[in-house]
C-alpha positions in Angstrom: 15.9 3.2 13.7 19.4 3.0 15.2 21.4 5.0 17.8 24.2 6.7 16.0 26.4 7.9 18.9 26.6 8.2 22.7 24.3 11.2 22.8 20.8 10.3 24.2 18.1 10.1 21.6 20.5 10.7 18.7 19.1 8.2 16.1 18.5 7.8 12.4 16.7 5.5 10.0 18.8 2.9 8.3 17.3 1.1 5.3 13.8 1.1 6.8 10.5 0.7 5.0 7.0 1.8 5.7 4.2 -0.5 4.3 1.0 1.2 3.3 -1.7 -1.6 3.2 -5.3 -1.6 2.4 -8.1 -4.2 1.9 -11.3 -3.6 0.0 -14.0 -6.1 0.9 -16.3 -7.0 -1.9 -16.2 -5.0 -5.2 -15.2 -1.3 -5.2 -17.7 1.2 -6.7 -17.0 3.4 -9.7 -14.2 5.9 -9.0 -14.2 5.0 -5.3 -11.5 6.6 -3.1 -9.8 3.6 -1.6 -6.8 5.1 0.2 -6.0 8.6 1.4 -2.6 8.6 3.1 -1.3 11.9 4.4 2.4 11.8 5.2 2.6 13.1 8.8 6.1 13.2 10.2 8.4 11.3 7.9 9.4 11.6 4.3 8.9 8.5 2.2 9.8 7.4 -1.3 7.9 5.0 -3.5 10.5 3.3 -5.8 10.4 3.0 -9.6 7.9 0.3 -10.6 6.8 0.1 -6.9 9.3 -2.8 -6.3 8.6 -4.6 -3.1 4.9 -3.8 -3.3 2.3 -6.6 -3.7 -1.4 -6.9 -4.5 -4.0 -9.6 -5.0 -7.7 -10.3 -5.0 -10.1 -13.0 -3.8 -11.8 -13.0 -7.2 -10.0 -12.2 -10.4 -11.1 -9.5 -12.8 -12.9 -10.4 -16.1 -11.0 -7.5 -17.8 -7.9 -5.6 -16.7 -8.9 -3.3 -13.9 -6.7 -0.2 -13.6 -6.5 1.7 -10.3 -4.9 5.2 -10.2 -2.2 6.4 -7.8 -2.3 10.1 -7.2 0.0 12.4 -5.3 -1.4 15.8 -4.3 -4.1 15.6 -7.1 -1.6 14.6 -9.8 -1.6 11.1 -11.3 1.7 9.3 -10.7 1.1 5.7 -11.7 -1.3 2.8 -11.5 -1.9 -0.8 -10.5 -3.6 -3.2 -12.9 -5.5 -6.3 -11.7 -5.2 -8.8 -14.6 -7.7 -11.5 -15.7 -5.2 -14.2 -14.7 -5.1 -13.0 -11.1 -1.7 -11.3 -11.5 -1.1 -7.7 -10.5 1.1 -5.2 -12.4 2.4 -2.0 -10.8 3.4 1.0 -12.9 5.4 3.9 -11.5 7.7 5.4 -14.1 10.0 7.1 -11.6 10.6 7.2 -7.9 8.1 9.5 -6.1 9.0 11.2 -2.8 6.4 12.4 -0.2 7.2 15.0 2.5 5.0 15.7 5.5 1.8 17.2 4.2 1.8 15.3 0.9 -1.2 13.1 0.2 -1.3 9.8 -1.7 -4.6 8.5 -2.9 -5.6 5.3 -4.7 -8.8 5.5 -6.8 -10.8 2.6 -8.3 -11.6 2.5 -12.0 -14.4 4.7 -13.3 -16.1 1.6 -14.7 -15.9 -1.2 -12.1 -15.0 -4.7 -13.2 -17.9 -7.2 -13.0 -16.1 -9.7 -10.8 -12.9 -8.2 -9.2 -13.5 -8.4 -5.5 -11.7 -8.7 -2.1 -8.7 -6.6 -3.1 -5.5 -6.2 -1.1 -2.7 -3.8 -1.9 0.5 -3.2 0.1 2.8 -0.5 -1.1 6.4 -0.6 0.2 8.0 2.8 0.6 11.5 3.7 1.8 11.7 6.0 4.8 13.8 8.8 3.6 13.8 11.3 6.4 
């Protein structure tokens, strides 16, 4: 946030980010709702491929575990926790959220036998 002129309180966002982070202790249950983020006062945009976002786990999956990203009840992408401990984000196009929009992350319908202690941080650009 920067001041843009001599007028009091006249500011704007300049290349700023909002990080949406979550941690799931232990193993998530089948179809568990892990995150429900309601955009309150600022528009944000998740970039293509969720560049800048990170994820990890304390215990790796025994089979690829795919978690769903949903915007206002419509699937927009996913995150896969792979057996080698790596994490793959899939978001085919940038997705913007305006105040009132809701982002949710949902665990797989069939939980992985070992995947546990999961962390996810999504990096969004503040766009308004």
